[in-house]
Structures are given as C-alpha cells and as structure tokens.
N, C-alpha and C positions, 0 to 999 in steps of 0.2 A: 524719916527722922526730921522733925520740925524744930527749928530753933528760931528765936527772935533775932531780928537784925541787931547788930551791935550799935550801941549809942556811944557818943563821945565819952561819957563818964565810964561806961564799961570798958571801953578801949584803953582808957588811961589807968584803970584800977584793976583789971583782970590780968594777973600774972600767974604763971605756974612755976613749978620747981622740977627740974630734971636732975635728980641726984647724981647719976653716973656721969652725964655730960658735964655738969657743973664742977664736979670733983676733978675730972680730967682737965678741964680748962684751967682750974685753979692750980693744979699740979704742973701743967705745962707752963703757965705764966710764972710761977715761982721758980721753976727750973730755968726758964729763959733769963729771968732777971738775975739769978745767981750766977749763971754763966757769963752774962754781960759784966757783972761786978768782978768776977774772976779775971776776965780779959782786961778790964780797966786796971786791975792791980799789976798785971804783967806789962803794962804800958802798951797794950794793944789798942789799935784805933777801931772804934766801933761807932758808927754815926747814930746820933739821936733820932734821926729819921727812921732808921730800921726799928728801933725800940718803940717809937711812937706808932709806927705802922702795925707792929705786933699787938700793942695794947688796943689800938683801934679795931683790929680784927677780932680781938677777944670781946670787945664791947658789941660789935655787930653780931657775933655768935650768941651772946647772952640775950640780946634783943630778939634775934630770930628764934631762939629755942625757948625763951621764957616769957616773952611779952604776950600781948593779946593776939599777935600774929599766930603764935603757937596755939593759943587757947581756941581761936576761931578757925584754925586752918582746916580742920576736917569738915566742919559744918559749911563753911563758905565754899570749899572745894566741892562738896556734895551738891550744894545748890547750883553751882555753875554747871556741873555735869548733868544734873537732872533737867536743866532748863533747855538743853540743846536737843 
C-alpha cells in the first residue's frame, strides 16, 4: 500500500466524518450541558472549569477522530511498521 506523504495543505484540508462517533459525542455534550443547566436551576454549584474541561475533551476527540490524523493514521502507521 503506497500513499504519498502528507503535505501541509492536505493536512489542513483533509477531514473525515465518523457518523456514529460524532452523533454519540454530540448527544453526550447536549446531555452534559442540559444536566449542568438543570443543576444551576436548583442552585447547585458546578464549576466552569469542569464544563470547560468537558468541552475541551470533546474538541480533542473530534480532532483525533475526524482530522487529518484520522485520515492518514492507517497509512502512516503502515509506513512505520514496514520500515522496521
């Protein structure tokens, strides 16, 4: 399996879509934000740091699963394994 090396333009523009993972992340984030809002209505204390951390984790997951890292993961892994 031969693929060309990624260029900067292909790294920035090649994204993929993982429907099941994306829908699960969207559902989990909506559920999380709804529960945070429900807790705020009941005068519960919930730090913004926790919510920010959750949203940052979702961004990291989106980048890991949909960005060029996911697009080139199999070819770059294959190149690394075959060169040893």
